[in-house]
N, C-alpha and C positions, 0 to 999 in steps of 0.2 A: 388259066390257073391264077388265082389271086396271090398277091405277095404283100408283105409288110413294107411300107414306104418309109423313106428316110425323111421324117418331118421334124427332126430335131428333138427337143426335150418336151415331154408332155408336162404341162402345167396343172391341168385339172381333168377330172373324169366325171361325167354324168352317166352313171352306169346303166340306168334304164329309163328311157324316155317314154312316158305314157302317151305322148302326142304323136308317136311314130313307131308303132309296133314294138315298144320297149327296146329300141336299139340303144347302143352305147354311142355317146358323143364325147369327144375329147377336144381340149384346147392345147394346141402345141405351140411351141416358141423356138424360133431360130433367128440367128442374125443375117440380115440382108444388107450388104454394103455397110456393115459396121453398126447397123441399127436394129434392135430387137423387134421382131414382128411376131404376130400370133396368127393362128389358122384354126378354124373349126373343122373337125374331120370325123368321119365315121367309116369303119371298114364294112359296114353292112351294106348289102345290095338290094334291100327291100324296096318296093314301090314307095315313093314319097320321100326317100332319104335325101335326094338332092334338094328338094324343096325345103325340107327341114334344116339342112345345113345352111342353105341360103337365108332362110328366115332368121336364124340365130346370128348369122354374120351381119345381116342388115341391122338387127337389134343392137349389136355391139357398136356399129357406126352411129346410129341415130340416138341411142340412149346413153351409151358410155363415151361417146365423142371420140372414138377411134377414126382413123382415116385409112383408106386403101393404100397399099404399096403402089409406088409409081413404076415398078418393074415386074412384080410377081403377082399373078392373078390370085384372088381370094385370100391373100395375106394382108393383115392390118397392122397398124402401129399407132402409138400415141404421138400426138402432135409435138410433144416436148422432145421426142427422140430417145426417151428412157423407158424403163419398165417398171410398172406398179404392180408387182406380181401378186401380192396378198389381196389387194383390192380387186384386181381383175378376176382372180380365181372365184371370189365370193360373187361378183357381178355375173359372171358366166353361168354359175349354178342357178342363180335367181332367174336370169333370162331364160334358161332352159325350161322353166316352169310355165312360160307363156306359150299358148297354143298358136299355131300358124294362123295368120290373119288377124291377131291382136293388134289394135292400133298402137303404133310406136311413136312416142314422143318423149323428150327429156323430162325427167321428174323435177318437180320444184325443190327449191332449197329451203322450203318451210314446211314443217310437219307438226301436227298436234302431238303433244307429250302428256300422256295420261298422268304421270306423276306430278307434273307441274300444273296439270289442269289448264293448259293453254299452249300457245304455239312457240316453237323454237326455230330459229332461222340461221342458216350458215351464210354469213355475209363475206362475199369475195372482196378482199382489200388489195388484190394484185400481187404479182410475184409468187403466187401459190399459197398465200396466206389467207385464212378463213377465220373470222371472228363470230362466235356463237352468241346470239342475243335471244332473250326471252320477251314474251309480251310484257309490256310495262305493268307493274302492279301485282305480278304473281308472287306469292309468298315464297314458293319453292323455285321460282325462275332462276335466280342466280346459281343455285346449287345444281340444277338440272343442266344449265348452259355448261358449267364445269364438266359434268359428267359427259355430256355429249362430245365436248372437245377431246376428252380422254378416250372416248369410244372411237372417234374418228382416228385418233393418233394410233390405236392399236390396229384397227381394221385396214387402214390405208398406209401404215408405217410412215406416219407424218412426224414432223418434229414439233415438240411442245416448247412453250415460252415460259420460263419460270417467272418472268415479270408480268404475265397476262395468262392466267389459267384458263381463260375462255378462248384462247387462240391456238391455232395449229396450222402447220405449213408444210406443203409438199417439198421435199428436198430438191426436186428438179428446178424450182423456181417458177413453175407455170401453174396457172389455174386449171382445175379439172372439175368443172361444174357437173359434168355427167356422172363421175364417180361419186361425188358428194351427194347428189340427188338420189341416186340409186341406193346408196348405203346409209341414207339418213335414218331409216327405221332400224336397220341393223345396229347402227352406232348407238341408238337410244336403248337398245337391248343387247349390249355387247357381250354379256356373259352368255347368253343363249346362243349368239352368233359364234362364239369360240367353241362352244360345245358341239354345235352342228359341223363346224370345221373338223374337229377331232373324229367325229362319227364318220363323216364322208371320207376321211383319209384311210379308214379302216375297211372300206368297201372294195369291190372287185377291181379288175383291170380291163383295159380295152384290148381285145384280142384280134388277131388277123382273120381274114375271111374263112379260112379253113377250120378255125376253131369257134367261130361265132354262130349262134343259131339265127 
């Protein structure tokens, strides 16, 4: 008989996965030896669920730059030893959109911006600080660089610099290129991303095996 596991606090829920029989997938968080760790889990027992969980876990390692726990199987953590909850929740939902077998590689820190009609780049300056630059000569480049920095600040809960409106910094003091690359498009369209967060928060909950189809 199935039972609900003690997995800690649920960070995020992907309520219906079209790539695996519409199962529910969730991201849980608990502290292991004082460091926050996360784990992808489903209570479903349908065929393919283990492979699905393994794929999303691998995606978090390869694309979001998380690392496996040294003591607990299938648990992951950030290299910096802290938790970037808001960014990770958004990244988890986006990675759940990928079908099993999709090639996994880190996203680039440069992306085309329609409003600027050119490319924007998040340049890592060390210590968790990123400076946003636009392709030289773009009329709307500086304004869009400012907007992208603000978008990252909201989505990743980063710190802004009043003296440099195109710079934003992770409070942990460590670089997170994986998060920045994955969230580049979202930060360019931050209003839409925030609306999607609100919509997802209003959806269902992950249930134990006895209550899940």
